[in-house]
Every structure is written in structure tokens, then in C-alpha cells.
N, C-alpha and C positions, 0 to 999 in steps of 0.2 A: 504494500500500500504506500505508494510514493506519488508525489505530484510536484509540479513546479510552481513555486510561489514567486510572485513579482513583488519585490521590495524596493523602497526608495530610500537612498542614503541621505545623510545630512547635506550633501552637495547636490541633491536632486538628480542623482544617478540611479537609473533603474537597473536592478539586479534580478536575474532569473536564477533562483537557487532551488536545487532539488531537495525539498524538505523531507526529512524522515518522519514517517507516520508511526502509528501505535505499534504495528507488528514488529518492525525492525528495532524500535526502541525497547520493546519488551524483551526481545532476544538479547540485546546488549545488557539490559538490566539483569536478566537471569544469569548471564556469564559473570557479571560483577558480583552478584550475590554468592556465586560459588567461590569466588576469590575471597570475599569477606568471610564466608563461613569457614574456609580453610584457615584464615588468619585468626579468627576467634577460637577455633579448635586448638590451634597451636598455642595461643595465649592461655587458654584454660589448662592445657597440659603443663605449661611452664609454671603457672600459679599453683597447681596442685602439688608439685614437688618442691616449690620454693617457699610457700607460705606454711607456717606450722599448722598442724591439723586442728589444734584447740583454739586458734584465733580465727573464728569464722567471720567476724566483722571486717577484719583486714582483707580477707579473701574476697568478700562481697564488694567492698569498696574498690579494690584494685580491678576486679572483674568489670564493674560498671565503667571505670575509667577506660579500660581497654575496649569496651563495647562502643563508647562514644568516639574514641579515637579511630576505630575501624569503620564505623558506620558513617561518621561525618568526615573524619580526616582522610580516609582513602579516596573518595571521589574528589575532594577539594585538592589534595596534593597531586593526584594523577592528572586532573584536568588543568591544573596550573602549570605543571612541568611540561606537559605535552601539548599545551595550547588547545585544550578542549577535547582531549581524548582519554578515556579510561581504557583499561584492558578490554572490557566488553565492547566498547565503541570501536576500538582499534580492530578487533576481530571482525566486526560486522561491517566496518567501513563508514562509521559515522563520526561527526565532529560537532562540538558546541561552538557556535560563533555568536557575535553580537547581532542585533537586528539590522545593523547597517552593513553586515558582511565581514567586519573586521574580527581579528582574534580576540579571545577573552583574556582577562587578567585575573589576578588573585581575588579581587573583590567580587567579580562575577561568579567565580567558582565557589567562594565562601557563601554568598547569598543563595546559590543553588543548593549547596550542601546543607545549610541550616534549614532552608525551606523544605527540602526533601525529607529531613529527619522529623521536623515538627508538623508540617502540614500535609505533604504529599503522600508519605509512605507510613511512618511508624507512629509517632506520638498521637497525632490527630487524624492521620490519613487512612485509618482502618485497613492497614496492610496494603496500601496502594490503591484503594478504591477512589479516593479523591483525585489522585493523579490520573487514573483512567477516565473518570468522568470529565474532568477539565480538558484533558487531551482530546477526547472525542468531540467536545463542544468547540474546540479551537480549530480554525481553518488551517493553521500551521502545525497542529499537533503539540502545542506548548502546554506545559503543566504550570502549576502555581509558581514554582521556583523560576521558571523561564520568564514569566510575566514580571516577577519582582526584580530579577537580575537584568532584564532587557536582552535576553538571549533566545536562541532557538537551535534545534539540532538539525543538521543537514547531512546529506549523503556526500561523503568526501570523494568517492570514486566516481568521477564524471566520465562521459563518453570520450573515446579516443580522439574523435574529431575536434571536440572543444579544446582538449589539451594541446593537440597538434597546432591548431590555429593560434594558440596563445604563445607558443614558443618558437615558431618557425621564423627564420630571418629572411625578409625579402631581399632578393639579390640586388646588389649595388649599395646597400645601406650598412654594410659591415664596418667599413672604415669610419663612417660617421658615428655609429653606435659605440664603437670602441673608445671614443673620446669622452663619453658621457660620465658624469658622476652620479651613479645610481644609488648611492647611500641615502640620498634625500627623498627617495620615492616612498611614500607611505604604503603600508601593506594593504589597507582598505582600498586605496586608489588603484593599486596593481590588481586586486581582485576584481574591481569593477571593470577595469580594462579587459581582463581575461574573459569575463562574462560577456562583454560586448563582442569580442572577437569570435566567440563561439556561436553567436546568434545574429551577427550583422547581415549576413546574406539572406536571412529569412525575413528581415524587416523591409518595409517600403523604402525606396531610395531616398526620399526626402527625410524620413524619420531616421534612417541609418546615418545619413550625412550629418544631421543636426546633433544626434547623440554622440556620434564619433568625434565630431569637431569639438563639442563641449568637453569630452574626456581628454582629447589631445591638448586642448588649451590648459586644462588642469594639470596634466602630466608635465607639459612644458614649463608652466609656472613653478611647479615643485622642483624640477631639475634645473631651472634657470636657463633653459634652452628653448627658443621658439620653434614652432613647427617649420621645417624647411619649405621654401616655396615650391609648389608643384607636387608635393608628396601628399597622397591622400591620408586621411586620419587612420584608417586601418593599418596602412603600412608603417606609419609613425609609431603607433602603439605596439604593433607586432615586433618592430625592431627593438624598441625599448625592453619589452618583456623577454624577447629571445636573448638579448645581450645579458640581461639580469640572470636568466637561468643558466646561460652558458658560463658566466663567471662563477656561479655557485657550484656548478658541476666541475669546473676547472679547479677550484679550491679544494673540493672534496677529493678529486682525483690526485692532486698533488699531495694532499695529506696522506692518502692511502699509499702513494708511492714512497713518501718519506718513511712511513711506518714499516714498509716492506723492504726498505733499502734498495729501491729501484730508481733509475733515472726517470725524472718526470718528463712526460711527453705531452705535447699540446692536445687538449681535448677537442675532438671534432665538433664543430658547430653544426646545427641543423638549419637547413634552408628550405624554402618552399619548393615543391616540384613544379615542373613546367606547366602542368595542367591547372595548377592553382593560381597562376598569374593572370592579371587582367589582360584584355585584348591589346590595350595601348600601354606601353611602358611609361612610367613616370620618370621625370628627370631626377638625377642624383644630386644631392646637396653639393654645393661647390667646395665645402670644406673637406669632403670625402671623395673628390673626383678621382676615379680610378684610372683615367686615361681613356682615349678613344676606343670604342668598341663598335660592334655591328649594330647594336640596338640603341646606344646612347652616343651622340656626337655633340661636341661643343658648338655653340652658335658662331663664335668667332675664334680663329686660331690665335694662340698666344704667341706674340713675337718674342724672339730672344733678346735679352738685355744687351743694349749696345756697348755698355761699359765692360761686359764680360767677353767681348770678342777679342781673341788673342792677336788678330792681324795675320796677314800672309807671311809665311816664312818658307825657307827651303827645306826644313826638316819636317814640318807638320803642315800638311795640306789635306783639307777634307776631300774625301773621294765622293763623287756623285753616285747616287743610288743607281743600281742596275735596273732599268725598266723591264717589265715583262715583255715577252715576245709578242710582236704585232703592235706594240704601243709606240707611236711616233715620239722621237726624242726632241725636246724643245731646243731651239737654236741657242738659247742663253742658259748657262748653268745657274740654277737658282741658289746653289750653295756658295758661289763666288762672292766674297765680300765686296761691298761698294768701294770704289777707289777714292 
């Protein structure tokens, strides 16, 4: 039971998130309960041998402390350290995020954990009945803890097409993207851009252009780099996200090579296939001009600086290029410097 939910971030960016419904969340909860039961069983065993048999009050007090730590501390700690994933959610492929699509922090996990213990499941929740009823009445499958913390649970495993569109580098933008400072790109804005790239072909042209241009402007402002002239919004966003992911992969690959005592090799970057390119190529930004090619040509040839010309000499003379067969040779050598 999954459906796509349309959310609007604080920057008026529309996100299409695959919201996890009751069935998948119940499976993740059951797996987490098994982990918690194992932890409580281990704590009970340790207390049985560690606490004297005649001191029952100390045994009960310590057992209650361990119950609270496991029931509340386990989900709070796991979701904080893993940015929204407990062991059960990790196994099912779910993640807790903010309602604007960004990653959660400690305060969100703490509110969810306390509300789950008091309202949703145990103290007042009638063993999960409150959580089930509220989740069924909510369009996004949110329980009381989600409403109080401003979070929701989504499916983390998205289709391959969406992930590929978000990380593929458009040809010709590699050099320009390599010069960007991507440390200033917020995670929630990167998530919004990734969601747009996964769905922009399904939108109407005017809606796709308006939404893409707004996202491109926000990303450009965050990076301190304007959108290059002539580059469509989807290509600009794809280049930024692809470079960001390629750098993350390169750092992880170099760290693995360092641990394995192997020489680090450059990580191969992913680019768009030919069938995914638009019919008309877009011009490459001037800062990343790769040189003349069959598809992209500069409008005006760049003249050589006059001050750098060494002048004619007997030892160094430029040789004229060899023209292909059948091509008439001009009467005047274009490589001869002016007298």
C-alpha cells in the first residue's frame, strides 16, 4: 500500500514523495520490536545474575530503566544516527524525513520516540491501536508522533529511472561542474532537484520550465553561480547533482583504496546516453569550453595574442597544415606572420 504524495516545501517547491503506508510501516515496526525484545531479554538476563536475589526493589527499578531506554532510546538513537532509519526501516527500505523532504535531526527523533511511547503505542496507545487509527485516517499514513514532530515516512528505494536522471552528467558540462563549490548546497534543495529530474518529462512544458527554472535559480543562488546562458534548467540541475554524487563516490573510493593499501584510481563519472539527449544540443558555458567539436562550435574564432608571436626565424618556422586530398590549397599561407 504505497502512493505518491505531493508536498510543498518552504521554498514553494513541489515534491512527489513515495509515502509509506500502514502495511510497510507495520512490517518495519515488527522487525524493530524483535530487536527491542532481544535487547530487553539480554538486559533481564544480565540483571538476574548481577543484582542480589533478596533486593527485588533494585531489580525492578533497574529493569524499568532498561525498558524505557530500549523502548524510547532505541528508535531515537537509531533514527538520529542514520538520519531517519531504524533497523526495521532499513530492512524494508523506509526512511523518516521532514514534511519538506529534508533529513530529520535529534529533536524530530526525540519527539517521535516520546510520542510513540506515550500516545501511539504503549502508555496510552492501547498497544498500537491509536497509531493504527490515526495512520488510517491520515492521507500520508502519519501517526501522532509524525504530526507532533513534523515528519513522515517515505519509501527510500525509488525507481531506477529517477535515480539515473538525478545523477547523470550531461555531456559538455563536466569541466564547468568540476569548478563548483558544492558544500553550500542544502540537502533539502538537492532532494527537491532530484525529485524534479525524475518527473520533469511527465509535466506540461510550461509547468516543467517554470518549476525547473525556479529550482535552478535557487541552486545557483546557494552555490553563488548563475545558470549558464543557453543551458536548460534540467541540464543545470543534473550537472550539479551528478558532480555532487561523483565527488562523494570518489571520496569513498579513495578511502577504500587507502584502507586496502591500493593506489587510488579516478572514479568513472556517469553521463547521459545518447538517446536521453534533446534533439538540439545546448551551448556549453564559456568557462568550461572544451574546444571545437562536431556538435558545438564557437561563434567567432579566437585570435592568437599578438604579443605572444615569436616572429620568423631560421630555426623555428610553423609548417602549414596538410590539406586533405581534393581540397584546393589557398595561394597565401594563413600561418605566415604579417611583415
